[in-house]
C-alpha positions as CSV (number, residue, x, y, z in Angstrom):
1,M,125.0,117.6,37.3
2,N,126.7,114.5,38.5
3,R,125.4,111.8,41.1
4,L,126.3,113.8,44.2
5,S,125.0,117.2,43.4
6,R,121.8,114.8,42.2
7,V,122.1,113.7,46.0
8,A,122.7,116.5,47.7
9,L,119.7,118.6,45.6
10,L,117.4,115.9,46.2
11,A,118.3,116.4,50.0
12,A,117.7,119.8,50.1
13,L,114.0,119.4,48.8
14,L,113.1,117.1,50.9
15,L,114.4,119.6,54.0
16,C,112.1,121.9,52.4
17,L,109.3,120.0,51.7
18,A,109.1,118.7,55.6
19,P,106.6,120.7,57.0
20,A,104.7,120.2,53.3
21,L,104.9,116.5,53.9
22,H,104.0,116.4,57.4
23,A,100.8,119.0,57.4
24,A,99.0,116.0,55.6
25,D,100.3,113.2,58.5
26,A,97.9,115.1,61.3
27,L,94.6,114.0,59.1
28,D,95.8,110.7,58.1
29,R,97.1,109.7,61.6
30,A,93.3,111.3,63.2
31,I,91.6,109.1,60.8
32,A,93.9,105.9,61.9
33,H,93.4,106.8,65.4
34,A,89.3,107.1,64.7
35,A,89.4,104.2,62.9
36,A,91.4,101.9,65.8
37,L,88.3,103.9,68.0
38,Q,85.6,102.1,65.8
39,T,87.5,99.0,66.1
40,D,86.9,98.8,69.8
41,A,83.3,100.1,69.9
42,L,82.2,97.3,67.9
43,G,83.7,94.6,70.0
44,T,82.0,96.8,72.9
45,V,78.8,96.4,71.2
46,A,79.6,92.6,70.4
47,A,80.6,92.1,74.2
48,A,76.9,93.5,74.8
49,Q,75.5,91.4,72.3
50,R,76.7,88.3,74.0
51,A,75.9,89.6,77.6
52,L,72.5,90.5,76.6
53,A,71.8,87.3,75.2
54,E,73.3,85.6,78.6
55,A,70.8,87.6,80.4
56,Q,67.9,86.6,78.2
57,A,69.1,83.0,78.7
58,D,69.0,83.6,82.2
59,L,65.7,84.8,82.5
60,R,64.2,81.9,80.8
61,V,66.0,79.9,82.7
62,N,64.6,81.2,86.1
63,H,61.0,82.0,84.6
64,G,61.1,78.1,84.2
65,I,62.1,77.2,87.7
66,E,59.2,79.5,88.4
67,T,56.9,77.6,86.9
68,E,57.9,74.3,88.3
69,A,57.9,76.3,91.9
70,R,54.0,77.5,91.4
71,R,52.9,73.8,90.1
72,S,54.5,72.0,93.5
73,R,52.5,74.9,95.4
74,D,55.7,75.3,97.5
75,P,55.6,78.6,99.1
76,A,59.6,79.1,99.9
77,A,60.0,77.6,95.9
78,I,58.0,79.9,95.1
79,A,59.3,83.1,96.6
80,A,62.6,82.1,95.8
81,A,61.9,81.4,92.4
82,G,60.1,85.0,92.6
83,E,63.1,86.7,93.5
84,A,65.7,85.1,91.1
85,V,63.0,86.2,88.0
86,Q,63.3,89.7,89.8
87,Q,67.1,89.4,89.4
88,A,67.2,88.3,86.3
89,Q,65.1,90.9,85.1
90,A,67.0,93.9,86.3
91,L,70.0,92.2,84.4
92,E,68.6,91.9,81.4
93,R,67.3,95.2,81.8
94,E,71.1,96.3,82.6
95,T,72.7,94.6,79.7
96,G,69.9,96.5,77.6
97,R,71.0,99.6,78.4
98,N,74.4,99.0,77.9
99,L,74.0,97.6,74.9
100,A,72.1,100.7,73.6
101,K,74.9,102.5,75.1
102,A,77.5,100.8,73.0
103,R,75.6,101.2,69.8
104,D,75.6,105.0,70.0
105,L,78.8,105.1,70.7
106,L,79.7,102.8,67.9
107,A,77.4,105.3,65.9
108,A,79.4,108.4,66.9
109,R,82.2,107.0,66.3
110,S,81.6,105.8,62.8
111,K,80.3,109.5,62.2
112,S,83.7,110.8,63.1
113,L,85.7,108.4,60.9
114,E,83.0,109.5,58.2
115,D,84.1,112.7,58.7
116,L,87.3,112.8,58.7
117,R,87.6,110.2,55.6
118,S,85.6,112.9,53.5
119,W,88.0,115.7,54.3
120,T,90.2,113.6,52.3
121,R,88.0,113.2,49.3
122,A,87.9,117.1,49.6
123,D,91.6,117.4,50.0
124,Y,91.3,119.7,53.1
125,R,94.1,119.1,55.1
126,P,93.9,121.1,58.4
127,R,97.1,121.3,60.3
128,A,95.6,120.5,63.7
129,V,92.7,117.7,64.0
130,M,91.0,116.9,67.1
131,V,89.2,113.3,67.5
132,V,87.2,112.8,70.9
133,E,88.0,109.9,72.4
134,S,84.9,109.6,75.1
135,G,83.1,111.9,77.2
136,D,81.5,115.7,76.6
137,V,84.2,117.5,74.7
138,R,83.7,121.4,73.5
139,H,84.7,123.7,70.9
140,R,84.6,127.2,71.2
141,T,85.3,129.8,69.3
142,P,87.1,133.1,70.7
143,G,83.6,134.5,70.4
144,G,81.9,131.9,71.8
145,H,80.4,130.5,69.2
146,E,80.8,126.2,68.7
147,P,82.1,125.4,65.2
148,Q,80.2,122.5,63.3
149,D,83.0,121.0,61.6
150,L,84.3,120.1,65.7
151,P,87.5,118.1,64.4
152,A,89.5,121.0,62.9
153,L,91.1,123.2,65.2
154,R,92.7,126.6,64.3
155,A,94.7,129.3,66.3
156,G,92.4,131.3,69.0
157,E,90.2,128.5,69.6
158,R,89.5,126.3,72.5
159,I,88.7,122.4,73.7
160,E,86.7,122.4,76.8
161,T,86.2,118.5,78.6
162,G,83.6,117.8,80.8
163,P,84.0,115.4,83.9
164,G,85.9,111.8,82.7
165,A,86.4,112.7,79.1
166,R,89.0,112.8,76.9
167,A,90.5,114.4,73.6
168,R,93.5,114.4,71.7
169,L,94.3,116.3,69.1
170,F,96.5,115.6,66.3
171,V,99.2,118.1,65.1
172,S,101.0,118.5,61.5
173,G,104.8,118.7,62.1
174,G,106.5,116.6,64.5
175,D,104.1,113.7,64.9
176,A,102.8,115.5,67.8
177,E,99.8,114.9,69.6
178,V,98.2,116.8,72.5
179,V,96.1,114.4,74.8
180,L,93.4,116.7,77.1
181,G,92.1,114.9,80.5
182,G,88.9,115.7,81.9
183,N,87.8,118.9,83.5
184,S,90.5,120.7,81.2
185,S,90.6,123.9,79.2
186,Y,93.6,124.4,75.9
187,S,93.3,127.1,73.3
188,V,95.7,127.0,70.7
189,T,97.4,130.5,70.4
190,Q,99.8,129.7,67.4
191,D,99.8,127.2,64.7
192,D,102.1,127.3,61.7
193,A,104.2,125.3,59.6
194,Q,107.4,127.3,60.1
195,G,107.3,129.0,63.7
196,G,105.7,126.4,66.0
197,F,102.6,125.2,68.1
198,V,101.8,126.5,71.2
199,G,98.8,126.1,73.6
200,Q,97.6,127.2,76.8
201,L,96.1,125.1,79.2
202,E,93.9,127.1,81.5
203,A,93.0,124.2,83.1
204,G,93.3,120.3,84.1
205,L,95.9,118.1,82.6
206,L,97.3,117.3,79.5
207,R,99.7,115.5,77.1
208,L,101.9,116.5,74.9
209,R,104.4,113.9,72.2
210,A,106.6,115.5,70.0
211,Y,108.5,113.0,68.2
212,V,110.3,114.4,65.7
213,R,111.1,118.3,66.0
214,A,114.7,118.0,64.8
215,T,113.6,116.6,61.6
216,V,110.6,119.5,60.9
217,G,112.3,122.0,63.2
218,K,108.7,122.6,64.8
219,K,108.5,123.8,68.1
220,F,106.2,122.8,70.7
221,E,105.5,124.7,73.5
222,V,102.4,124.4,76.3
223,R,101.8,127.6,78.6
224,T,100.1,128.0,81.9
225,P,99.7,131.2,84.2
226,A,102.4,130.3,86.5
227,A,105.0,128.6,83.0
228,V,105.8,128.0,79.9
229,T,107.1,124.2,79.5
230,S,108.9,123.6,75.9
231,A,109.0,120.2,73.8
232,R,112.3,119.1,72.6
233,G,111.3,115.9,71.1
234,T,109.7,114.5,74.1
235,D,106.7,113.3,75.6
236,F,105.4,115.0,78.7
237,T,102.6,115.8,80.9
238,V,101.5,119.1,82.6
239,A,98.5,119.8,85.1
240,H,97.2,123.3,86.0
241,T,95.4,123.4,89.3
242,P,94.7,126.7,91.4
243,A,97.6,125.7,93.9
244,G,100.2,125.5,91.2
245,D,101.3,123.3,87.9
246,R,103.7,119.6,87.8
247,V,105.5,119.0,85.0
248,Q,106.2,115.2,84.5
249,V,108.7,114.1,81.7
250,H,108.1,110.6,80.6
251,S,110.6,110.7,77.8
252,G,113.3,113.7,76.2
253,V,114.1,116.5,78.2
254,V,111.6,119.8,78.5
255,A,112.6,123.3,79.3
256,V,110.3,125.2,81.4
257,T,110.7,128.6,82.5
258,P,108.7,131.2,84.7
259,A,105.9,133.1,82.7
260,A,106.6,136.0,83.7
261,G,110.6,135.8,83.1
262,G,113.3,133.6,85.0
263,A,116.1,131.2,84.8
264,E,115.1,128.2,82.5
265,V,114.7,124.8,84.3
266,L,115.6,121.9,82.5
267,V,113.4,118.4,83.4
268,Q,114.8,115.3,82.3
269,A,113.4,111.4,81.5
270,G,111.9,110.1,84.9
271,Q,111.8,113.6,86.8
272,A,108.8,116.0,87.6
273,L,108.6,119.3,88.6
274,Q,105.8,121.2,90.8
275,I,105.7,124.3,90.5
276,P,103.8,126.4,93.2
277,A,101.3,129.1,92.5
278,Q,104.0,131.4,94.4
279,G,107.0,131.2,95.5
280,P,110.5,129.8,94.0
281,W,110.5,126.6,92.2
282,P,112.1,123.5,94.1
283,A,114.4,121.3,92.0
284,P,112.9,118.5,89.6
285,Q,112.4,115.4,91.5
286,P,112.6,111.5,90.3
287,L,108.8,110.5,89.5
288,P,107.7,107.6,91.8
289,P,108.5,103.9,90.4
290,G,105.3,103.4,87.5
291,L,103.8,107.1,87.6
292,D,104.3,106.8,83.8
293,D,100.4,107.1,83.0
294,L,97.9,109.9,83.7
295,P,95.2,110.3,86.8
296,W,92.9,111.2,83.7
297,E,91.2,113.8,85.8
298,G,91.8,117.6,85.5
299,G,92.2,119.3,89.4
300,R,93.5,116.4,90.9
């Protein structure tokens, strides 16, 4: 076999292995993201500790001033010092509560990271892995059961987020990520190595990034009762409310088709398509300047 033939054979093997290689990416990327969240939580704890120490120092100073005021027997000075002490005590209590919350968050993120790392030791590689970023996030099976292995999401299962919550789903193949905002409900309806990843957004807001679909040949779709949005190596947002859907494209291009069938609408980067609950669809419109991030709450 000559050198050219060997190169061609190697390229063919790599193409065949591409889905398998990317199957490991979901867990690896989830671990990296969870580690970054843990680092942020460590910083939050350190900042909360400093704030508490400063509040305690202020309280000691005000106690000293109050003592001196009492020695002077000046009613006005005693009253002012007493009020300052009360304010300092309130601040100490508040910073103490903030520190407790920061420590709870750090504990939760450390446990999440350790759980994910334990999968690599057990050689468990799920195709879709969820990382909870904030708030109340629930994982439900079709029968309503809440699995203990919260991060591994399978076809037929659903993520539900509470107010102000946020969750990120890492998907093997295409380096894809699905980010859910608060008050959202999202079900995975298809997830296979060759065919694609299809999800149903029942309520709320999500953002999907699928960077290298052309390399791995995997499709990514978001379905709502009104429309089917297909990724073409892109970054886009879908919001679903009773009033209709809104699709915003941040890079690349997406194809949006009525759920009941009809003509495909292409939405380019920097455009948005407002889909009414009933009636004809308008043409895509330019996004307002600077509108590239998300109002991370469903229903807005």
